[in-house]
FIKOLZA-1660 file (N, C-alpha, C; in steps of 0.1 Angstrom, whole numbers, plus 5000, padded with zeros to 4 digits):
% residues 187
   i   px   py   pz ch aa at
   1 2234 7170 2990  A  M  N
   1 2239 7160 2987  A  M CA
   1 2241 7145 2994  A  M  C
   2 2231 7142 2997  A  A  N
   2 2220 7126 2990  A  A CA
   2 2220 7125 2976  A  A  C
   3 2228 7132 2968  A  R  N
   3 2222 7130 2953  A  R CA
   3 2238 7124 2952  A  R  C
   4 2245 7131 2960  A  I  N
   4 2263 7127 2953  A  I CA
   4 2263 7116 2957  A  I  C
   5 2260 7112 2976  A  L  N
   5 2264 7097 2980  A  L CA
   5 2258 7088 2966  A  L  C
   6 2246 7088 2969  A  Q  N
   6 2237 7085 2959  A  Q CA
   6 2245 7077 2937  A  Q  C
   7 2251 7088 2936  A  A  N
   7 2250 7091 2927  A  A CA
   7 2272 7080 2928  A  A  C
   8 2280 7078 2948  A  V  N
   8 2290 7074 2939  A  V CA
   8 2283 7059 2941  A  V  C
   9 2279 7058 2947  A  G  N
   9 2277 7042 2948  A  G CA
   9 2266 7033 2941  A  G  C
  10 2260 7049 2925  A  E  N
  10 2263 7037 2912  A  E CA
  10 2268 7041 2906  A  E  C
  11 2278 7045 2909  A  V  N
  11 2292 7042 2901  A  V CA
  11 2299 7034 2904  A  V  C
  12 2302 7030 2909  A  I  N
  12 2308 7019 2920  A  I CA
  12 2300 7008 2912  A  I  C
  13 2283 7005 2914  A  S  N
  13 2281 6992 2910  A  S CA
  13 2287 6995 2898  A  S  C
  14 2287 7002 2888  A  E  N
  14 2285 7000 2873  A  E CA
  14 2305 6998 2867  A  E  C
  15 2314 7007 2876  A  R  N
  15 2325 6998 2875  A  R CA
  15 2334 6995 2884  A  R  C
  16 2332 6999 2893  A  G  N
  16 2340 6992 2903  A  G CA
  16 2347 7004 2915  A  G  C
  17 2354 7000 2925  A  V  N
  17 2354 7008 2928  A  V CA
  17 2370 7018 2922  A  V  C
  18 2375 7011 2917  A  N  N
  18 2391 7014 2917  A  N CA
  18 2385 7020 2906  A  N  C
  19 2377 7027 2894  A  R  N
  19 2374 7032 2886  A  R CA
  19 2364 7035 2886  A  R  C
  20 2361 7045 2895  A  V  N
  20 2353 7059 2904  A  V CA
  20 2363 7068 2907  A  V  C
  21 2361 7081 2900  A  G  N
  21 2365 7090 2905  A  G CA
  21 2357 7098 2912  A  G  C
  22 2359 7117 2915  A  I  N
  22 2350 7125 2915  A  I CA
  22 2346 7131 2902  A  I  C
  23 2351 7136 2890  A  N  N
  23 2346 7133 2878  A  N CA
  23 2333 7122 2878  A  N  C
  24 2339 7111 2882  A  A  N
  24 2322 7106 2876  A  A CA
  24 2314 7106 2878  A  A  C
  25 2317 7106 2891  A  V  N
  25 2304 7108 2902  A  V CA
  25 2300 7125 2902  A  V  C
  26 2306 7133 2905  A  A  N
  26 2300 7144 2895  A  A CA
  26 2292 7144 2884  A  A  C
  27 2296 7141 2876  A  E  N
  27 2282 7136 2858  A  E CA
  27 2277 7131 2864  A  E  C
  28 2274 7118 2871  A  K  N
  28 2265 7107 2876  A  K CA
  28 2253 7123 2884  A  K  C
  29 2263 7129 2893  A  A  N
  29 2251 7135 2897  A  A CA
  29 2247 7149 2889  A  A  C
  30 2257 7152 2888  A  G  N
  30 2248 7165 2877  A  G CA
  30 2251 7176 2887  A  G  C
  31 2265 7177 2894  A  V  N
  31 2265 7184 2898  A  V CA
  31 2284 7190 2896  A  V  C
  32 2289 7199 2899  A  N  N
  32 2300 7210 2893  A  N CA
  32 2310 7195 2904  A  N  C
  33 2322 7192 2900  A  K  N
  33 2336 7191 2912  A  K CA
  33 2337 7196 2921  A  K  C
  34 2331 7207 2922  A  V  N
  34 2340 7215 2927  A  V CA
  34 2330 7215 2947  A  V  C
  35 2321 7211 2939  A  L  N
  35 2312 7212 2949  A  L CA
  35 2315 7193 2956  A  L  C
  36 2318 7183 2951  A  I  N
  36 2315 7179 2964  A  I CA
  36 2331 7175 2967  A  I  C
  37 2344 7191 2962  A  Y  N
  37 2359 7189 2968  A  Y CA
  37 2352 7198 2977  A  Y  C
  38 2343 7207 2980  A  R  N
  38 2339 7217 2994  A  R CA
  38 2326 7211 2999  A  R  C
  39 2322 7200 3000  A  Y  N
  39 2314 7195 3007  A  Y CA
  39 2326 7185 3010  A  Y  C
  40 2328 7177 3002  A  F  N
  40 2337 7161 3012  A  F CA
  40 2351 7161 3016  A  F  C
  41 2358 7175 3005  A  G  N
  41 2375 7176 3004  A  G CA
  41 2386 7170 3002  A  G  C
  42 2376 7159 2993  A  G  N
  42 2383 7151 2980  A  G CA
  42 2382 7138 2987  A  G  C
  43 2383 7130 2971  A  W  N
  43 2381 7116 2973  A  W CA
  43 2383 7107 2987  A  W  C
  44 2391 7108 2997  A  E  N
  44 2390 7101 3013  A  E CA
  44 2372 7103 3017  A  E  C
  45 2375 7121 3020  A  G  N
  45 2364 7123 3021  A  G CA
  45 2349 7117 3013  A  G  C
  46 2349 7116 3005  A  L  N
  46 2341 7111 2997  A  L CA
  46 2336 7099 2999  A  L  C
  47 2342 7089 3001  A  M  N
  47 2342 7073 3009  A  M CA
  47 2338 7074 3021  A  M  C
  48 2340 7079 3023  A  E  N
  48 2343 7079 3042  A  E CA
  48 2325 7081 3042  A  E  C
  49 2327 7092 3037  A  Q  N
  49 2305 7099 3040  A  Q CA
  49 2300 7089 3028  A  Q  C
  50 2306 7079 3020  A  F  N
  50 2296 7075 3017  A  F CA
  50 2295 7063 3023  A  F  C
  51 2305 7054 3028  A  L  N
  51 2302 7042 3044  A  L CA
  51 2299 7045 3052  A  L  C
  52 2301 7062 3058  A  N  N
  52 2293 7061 3077  A  N CA
  52 2281 7065 3075  A  N  C
  53 2274 7068 3057  A  E  N
  53 2258 7070 3054  A  E CA
  53 2252 7056 3059  A  E  C
  54 2259 7049 3058  A  G  N
  54 2246 7033 3059  A  G CA
  54 2251 7026 3049  A  G  C
  55 2258 7029 3039  A  N  N
  55 2259 7028 3030  A  N CA
  55 2269 7009 3027  A  N  C
  56 2271 6998 3037  A  F  N
  56 2278 6990 3034  A  F CA
  56 2265 6986 3051  A  F  C
  57 2275 6970 3053  A  L  N
  57 2277 6959 3061  A  L CA
  57 2273 6967 3077  A  L  C
  58 2280 6976 3083  A  T  N
  58 2270 6983 3093  A  T CA
  58 2256 6985 3098  A  T  C
  59 2250 6991 3090  A  N  N
  59 2234 6997 3087  A  N CA
  59 2229 6982 3088  A  N  C
  60 2228 6970 3081  A  Y  N
  60 2226 6956 3083  A  Y CA
  60 2223 6961 3100  A  Y  C
  61 2235 6957 3103  A  N  N
  61 2233 6950 3114  A  N CA
  61 2230 6956 3126  A  N  C
  62 2233 6978 3122  A  N  N
  62 2220 6979 3127  A  N CA
  62 2210 6977 3139  A  N  C
  63 2205 6983 3121  A  Q  N
  63 2191 6980 3119  A  Q CA
  63 2180 6963 3120  A  Q  C
  64 2192 6954 3121  A  F  N
  64 2189 6942 3129  A  F CA
  64 2186 6933 3147  A  F  C
  65 2200 6948 3148  A  L  N
  65 2196 6948 3166  A  L CA
  65 2181 6955 3166  A  L  C
  66 2182 6967 3163  A  A  N
  66 2175 6978 3164  A  A CA
  66 2159 6965 3162  A  A  C
  67 2159 6958 3153  A  T  N
  67 2142 6948 3153  A  T CA
  67 2144 6941 3155  A  T  C
  68 2152 6938 3171  A  H  N
  68 2154 6924 3174  A  H CA
  68 2159 6922 3185  A  H  C
  69 2151 6934 3197  A  T  N
  69 2154 6941 3212  A  T CA
  69 2154 6925 3222  A  T  C
  70 2142 6914 3223  A  E  N
  70 2138 6903 3226  A  E CA
  70 2143 6893 3219  A  E  C
  71 2150 6881 3219  A  V  N
  71 2146 6868 3219  A  V CA
  71 2142 6856 3231  A  V  C
  72 2135 6854 3227  A  E  N
  72 2134 6842 3234  A  E CA
  72 2141 6830 3232  A  E  C
  73 2147 6828 3247  A  P  N
  73 2157 6814 3247  A  P CA
  73 2159 6805 3236  A  P  C
  74 2148 6800 3235  A  N  N
  74 2144 6791 3228  A  N CA
  74 2145 6791 3212  A  N  C
  75 2142 6804 3211  A  A  N
  75 2141 6811 3195  A  A CA
  75 2161 6817 3194  A  A  C
  76 2168 6816 3200  A  H  N
  76 2184 6820 3198  A  H CA
  76 2191 6819 3183  A  H  C
  77 2184 6801 3179  A  N  N
  77 2184 6798 3169  A  N CA
  77 2184 6798 3153  A  N  C
  78 2168 6802 3155  A  Q  N
  78 2159 6814 3141  A  Q CA
  78 2167 6821 3143  A  Q  C
  79 2168 6828 3148  A  T  N
  79 2172 6842 3153  A  T CA
  79 2184 6841 3142  A  T  C
  80 2189 6833 3146  A  R  N
  80 2210 6836 3141  A  R CA
  80 2213 6829 3132  A  R  C
  81 2194 6818 3121  A  I  N
  81 2189 6815 3109  A  I CA
  81 2183 6834 3101  A  I  C
  82 2176 6836 3110  A  N  N
  82 2175 6847 3107  A  N CA
  82 2186 6860 3101  A  N  C
  83 2195 6863 3108  A  Y  N
  83 2205 6873 3109  A  Y CA
  83 2213 6866 3098  A  Y  C
  84 2221 6853 3090  A  L  N
  84 2230 6848 3085  A  L CA
  84 2222 6847 3072  A  L  C
  85 2209 6849 3072  A  I  N
  85 2200 6847 3058  A  I CA
  85 2195 6862 3055  A  I  C
  86 2198 6867 3063  A  G  N
  86 2195 6884 3059  A  G CA
  86 2204 6895 3053  A  G  C
  87 2219 6887 3063  A  L  N
  87 2228 6889 3055  A  L CA
  87 2233 6890 3042  A  L  C
  88 2229 6879 3037  A  L  N
  88 2233 6869 3031  A  L CA
  88 2225 6882 3011  A  L  C
  89 2211 6884 3018  A  R  N
  89 2204 6888 3010  A  R CA
  89 2201 6902 3011  A  R  C
  90 2210 6905 3021  A  E  N
  90 2216 6922 3022  A  E CA
  90 2226 6926 3011  A  E  C
  91 2235 6915 3011  A  L  N
  91 2247 6916 3001  A  L CA
  91 2245 6920 2989  A  L  C
  92 2236 6905 2989  A  K  N
  92 2234 6899 2971  A  K CA
  92 2229 6910 2964  A  K  C
  93 2224 6925 2971  A  S  N
  93 2209 6929 2965  A  S CA
  93 2220 6943 2972  A  S  C
  94 2237 6944 2975  A  R  N
  94 2243 6957 2973  A  R CA
  94 2250 6960 2967  A  R  C
  95 2253 6961 2952  A  T  N
  95 2266 6954 2943  A  T CA
  95 2274 6968 2951  A  T  C
  96 2271 6981 2951  A  P  N
  96 2282 6991 2956  A  P CA
  96 2290 6983 2971  A  P  C
  97 2284 6973 2984  A  A  N
  97 2294 6969 2988  A  A CA
  97 2299 6957 2987  A  A  C
  98 2297 6953 2976  A  Q  N
  98 2301 6936 2975  A  Q CA
  98 2316 6948 2956  A  Q  C
  99 2313 6961 2952  A  E  N
  99 2322 6963 2953  A  E CA
  99 2333 6965 2960  A  E  C
 100 2333 6972 2971  A  I  N
 100 2340 6979 2979  A  I CA
 100 2343 6971 2993  A  I  C
 101 2344 6960 2994  A  L  N
 101 2348 6947 2996  A  L CA
 101 2360 6940 2986  A  L  C
 102 2353 6936 2977  A  K  N
 102 2366 6937 2969  A  K CA
 102 2378 6945 2961  A  K  C
 103 2372 6951 2964  A  W  N
 103 2386 6965 2966  A  W CA
 103 2391 6967 2979  A  W  C
 104 2384 6961 2993  A  E  N
 104 2395 6967 3007  A  E CA
 104 2404 6948 3003  A  E  C
 105 2395 6940 2993  A  I  N
 105 2411 6929 3001  A  I CA
 105 2422 6937 2992  A  I  C
 106 2413 6940 2977  A  S  N
 106 2430 6941 2963  A  S CA
 106 2433 6950 2971  A  S  C
 107 2432 6956 2980  A  N  N
 107 2443 6976 2983  A  N CA
 107 2443 6980 3000  A  N  C
 108 2444 6965 3002  A  P  N
 108 2448 6961 3021  A  P CA
 108 2460 6981 3028  A  P  C
 109 2454 6987 3042  A  G  N
 109 2460 6990 3040  A  G CA
 109 2463 7008 3036  A  G  C
 110 2455 7014 3025  A  L  N
 110 2449 7026 3026  A  L CA
 110 2440 7030 3033  A  L  C
 111 2440 7044 3033  A  G  N
 111 2438 7052 3041  A  G CA
 111 2427 7051 3056  A  G  C
 112 2416 7049 3051  A  F  N
 112 2406 7043 3061  A  F CA
 112 2401 7027 3061  A  F  C
 113 2408 7018 3055  A  H  N
 113 2409 7011 3059  A  H CA
 113 2400 7006 3072  A  H  C
 114 2414 7012 3078  A  S  N
 114 2410 7005 3090  A  S CA
 114 2399 7008 3106  A  S  C
 115 2400 7021 3099  A  E  N
 115 2389 7021 3108  A  E CA
 115 2370 7016 3101  A  E  C
 116 2370 7017 3086  A  L  N
 116 2363 7010 3085  A  L CA
 116 2359 6988 3087  A  L  C
 117 2377 6986 3090  A  T  N
 117 2374 6970 3097  A  T CA
 117 2373 6978 3113  A  T  C
 118 2372 6987 3118  A  T  N
 118 2371 6988 3131  A  T CA
 118 2353 6984 3134  A  T  C
 119 2352 6995 3125  A  T  N
 119 2336 6998 3125  A  T CA
 119 2327 6986 3124  A  T  C
 120 2331 6979 3113  A  R  N
 120 2328 6965 3111  A  R CA
 120 2322 6956 3122  A  R  C
 121 2340 6956 3123  A  N  N
 121 2341 6946 3133  A  N CA
 121 2330 6943 3146  A  N  C
 122 2334 6961 3155  A  A  N
 122 2323 6960 3157  A  A CA
 122 2303 6958 3162  A  A  C
 123 2305 6967 3153  A  S  N
 123 2291 6962 3145  A  S CA
 123 2289 6946 3142  A  S  C
 124 2295 6935 3142  A  F  N
 124 2301 6927 3139  A  F CA
 124 2300 6911 3152  A  F  C
 125 2307 6922 3163  A  Q  N
 125 2307 6921 3174  A  Q CA
 125 2295 6922 3186  A  Q  C
 126 2287 6925 3182  A  K  N
 126 2273 6937 3190  A  K CA
 126 2262 6922 3186  A  K  C
 127 2263 6924 3169  A  V  N
 127 2251 6912 3172  A  V CA
 127 2260 6890 3178  A  V  C
 128 2272 6895 3176  A  L  N
 128 2275 6883 3180  A  L CA
 128 2277 6880 3190  A  L  C
 129 2275 6892 3203  A  E  N
 129 2275 6889 3217  A  E CA
 129 2259 6888 3227  A  E  C
 130 2247 6893 3216  A  K  N
 130 2234 6891 3215  A  K CA
 130 2231 6878 3212  A  K  C
 131 2236 6875 3199  A  F  N
 131 2225 6865 3197  A  F CA
 131 2232 6849 3191  A  F  C
 132 2245 6849 3196  A  F  N
 132 2257 6838 3199  A  F CA
 132 2261 6835 3199  A  F  C
 133 2260 6835 3218  A  I  N
 133 2264 6834 3226  A  I CA
 133 2261 6818 3233  A  I  C
 134 2276 6809 3230  A  N  N
 134 2268 6794 3232  A  N CA
 134 2281 6783 3242  A  N  C
 135 2278 6783 3255  A  E  N
 135 2291 6776 3263  A  E CA
 135 2296 6763 3255  A  E  C
 136 2286 6759 3245  A  N  N
 136 2295 6745 3246  A  N CA
 136 2298 6747 3233  A  N  C
 137 2293 6758 3228  A  E  N
 137 2302 6758 3212  A  E CA
 137 2312 6768 3206  A  E  C
 138 2321 6772 3200  A  D  N
 138 2328 6784 3193  A  D CA
 138 2314 6792 3180  A  D  C
 139 2312 6797 3188  A  L  N
 139 2292 6800 3174  A  L CA
 139 2299 6816 3172  A  L  C
 140 2312 6822 3178  A  N  N
 140 2321 6839 3167  A  N CA
 140 2330 6826 3160  A  N  C
 141 2333 6819 3167  A  A  N
 141 2347 6806 3146  A  A CA
 141 2334 6806 3137  A  A  C
 142 2327 6800 3138  A  L  N
 142 2318 6793 3130  A  L CA
 142 2305 6804 3126  A  L  C
 143 2304 6817 3130  A  T  N
 143 2296 6828 3117  A  T CA
 143 2310 6831 3110  A  T  C
 144 2319 6833 3121  A  A  N
 144 2333 6843 3114  A  A CA
 144 2329 6836 3098  A  A  C
 145 2335 6813 3099  A  I  N
 145 2335 6811 3083  A  I CA
 145 2321 6813 3080  A  I  C
 146 2309 6812 3081  A  L  N
 146 2302 6813 3075  A  L CA
 146 2296 6831 3067  A  L  C
 147 2301 6835 3076  A  I  N
 147 2297 6854 3068  A  I CA
 147 2309 6853 3058  A  I  C
 148 2325 6849 3061  A  S  N
 148 2331 6844 3052  A  S CA
 148 2331 6843 3037  A  S  C
 149 2321 6827 3039  A  G  N
 149 2316 6822 3031  A  G CA
 149 2308 6828 3017  A  G  C
 150 2299 6834 3032  A  I  N
 150 2287 6839 3020  A  I CA
 150 2297 6854 3013  A  I  C
 151 2302 6857 3022  A  T  N
 151 2309 6868 3012  A  T CA
 151 2318 6863 3002  A  T  C
 152 2325 6854 2999  A  M  N
 152 2330 6847 2992  A  M CA
 152 2323 6841 2979  A  M  C
 153 2313 6836 2980  A  L  N
 153 2304 6836 2976  A  L CA
 153 2298 6847 2963  A  L  C
 154 2289 6853 2968  A  L  N
 154 2293 6869 2963  A  L CA
 154 2298 6871 2958  A  L  C
 155 2309 6870 2960  A  L  N
 155 2320 6887 2955  A  L CA
 155 2324 6870 2940  A  L  C
 156 2324 6860 2940  A  I  N
 156 2332 6850 2928  A  I CA
 156 2317 6850 2918  A  I  C
 157 2305 6856 2925  A  A  N
 157 2292 6847 2920  A  A CA
 157 2291 6855 2900  A  A  C
 158 2295 6866 2907  A  P  N
 158 2296 6875 2889  A  P CA
 158 2304 6869 2876  A  P  C
 159 2316 6861 2881  A  S  N
 159 2323 6858 2871  A  S CA
 159 2329 6839 2870  A  S  C
 160 2323 6834 2883  A  Q  N
 160 2319 6822 2884  A  Q CA
 160 2310 6814 2884  A  Q  C
 161 2301 6810 2872  A  A  N
 161 2284 6804 2878  A  A CA
 161 2285 6794 2882  A  A  C
 162 2290 6787 2885  A  H  N
 162 2291 6771 2898  A  H CA
 162 2298 6773 2907  A  H  C
 163 2296 6767 2923  A  F  N
 163 2311 6761 2933  A  F CA
 163 2302 6753 2943  A  F  C
 164 2318 6748 2937  A  M  N
 164 2307 6730 2941  A  M CA
 164 2293 6729 2937  A  M  C
 165 2292 6726 2926  A  N  N
 165 2284 6726 2916  A  N CA
 165 2262 6735 2924  A  N  C
 166 2267 6744 2934  A  I  N
 166 2257 6751 2936  A  I CA
 166 2261 6761 2922  A  I  C
 167 2242 6765 2916  A  D  N
 167 2247 6768 2903  A  D CA
 167 2244 6794 2912  A  D  C
 168 2256 6797 2911  A  L  N
 168 2253 6811 2919  A  L CA
 168 2247 6821 2910  A  L  C
 169 2243 6820 2896  A  Q  N
 169 2235 6823 2889  A  Q CA
 169 2217 6825 2884  A  Q  C
 170 2214 6815 2897  A  T  N
 170 2201 6813 2902  A  T CA
 170 2196 6814 2911  A  T  C
 171 2183 6808 2916  A  E  N
 171 2175 6816 2928  A  E CA
 171 2177 6803 2932  A  E  C
 172 2173 6793 2932  A  E  N
 172 2177 6783 2931  A  E CA
 172 2189 6775 2934  A  E  C
 173 2199 6780 2932  A  G  N
 173 2208 6782 2939  A  G CA
 173 2216 6787 2953  A  G  C
 174 2210 6797 2955  A  W  N
 174 2213 6808 2966  A  W CA
 174 2193 6800 2976  A  W  C
 175 2192 6799 2980  A  Q  N
 175 2180 6785 2979  A  Q CA
 175 2193 6779 2985  A  Q  C
 176 2198 6769 2981  A  Q  N
 176 2198 6761 2986  A  Q CA
 176 2214 6762 2996  A  Q  C
 177 2221 6778 2997  A  I  N
 177 2226 6783 3001  A  I CA
 177 2220 6787 3017  A  I  C
 178 2211 6787 3015  A  E  N
 178 2200 6791 3029  A  E CA
 178 2193 6784 3036  A  E  C
 179 2198 6770 3027  A  C  N
 179 2188 6760 3031  A  C CA
 179 2200 6746 3043  A  C  C
 180 2216 6755 3036  A  A  N
 180 2223 6746 3042  A  A CA
 180 2227 6759 3052  A  A  C
 181 2226 6775 3061  A  I  N
 181 2225 6780 3073  A  I CA
 181 2213 6771 3073  A  I  C
 182 2206 6766 3075  A  Q  N
 182 2197 6767 3083  A  Q CA
 182 2197 6749 3094  A  Q  C
 183 2206 6744 3084  A  R  N
 183 2203 6730 3082  A  R CA
 183 2217 6732 3100  A  R  C
 184 2223 6744 3097  A  L  N
 184 2242 6744 3103  A  L CA
 184 2231 6747 3121  A  L  C
 185 2216 6750 3121  A  F  N
 185 2216 6757 3129  A  F CA
 185 2205 6749 3135  A  F  C
 186 2200 6741 3125  A  K  N
 186 2189 6729 3129  A  K CA
 186 2189 6715 3138  A  K  C
 187 2206 6716 3134  A  R  N
 187 2209 6705 3143  A  R CA
 187 2209 6700 3153  A  R  C
% end
């Protein structure tokens, strides 16, 4: 089963979600497609399992919460910086997650979208409640804007080399973005 789920990610990375099907996954995994139907019940069940196995952003959030159990009160800003930069790096390294986000944006209302959105938002909310509470500022809205911006930059990077004079094709460009995140929380 792990080989099939790994094949899903590889096919999504190569082709995008809209061009993935049971046949392509079976071929990549080296299994008969009947096995996929038996284990997962079809395409939707396969995708649900793929997402539930931690191949999406909720896994990053859960790992961050597990490794940051206690934070000194004066270290909250650094923890926020670490979270956002870590999220950027995680999403940047996960082409399947980027492809799923593109697919989700372009195909609203499909079967498990609401479950995916609810699960992802709940995982973000846990992080926000632990590290982004501040009576003087609406860090929830600020974080939403930052995560949306990070996501947008990553999604356009393959087709748009530069955005506002930031080179999205180089590590130097991504370092600029990371430095900007740090400056926002160190003011």
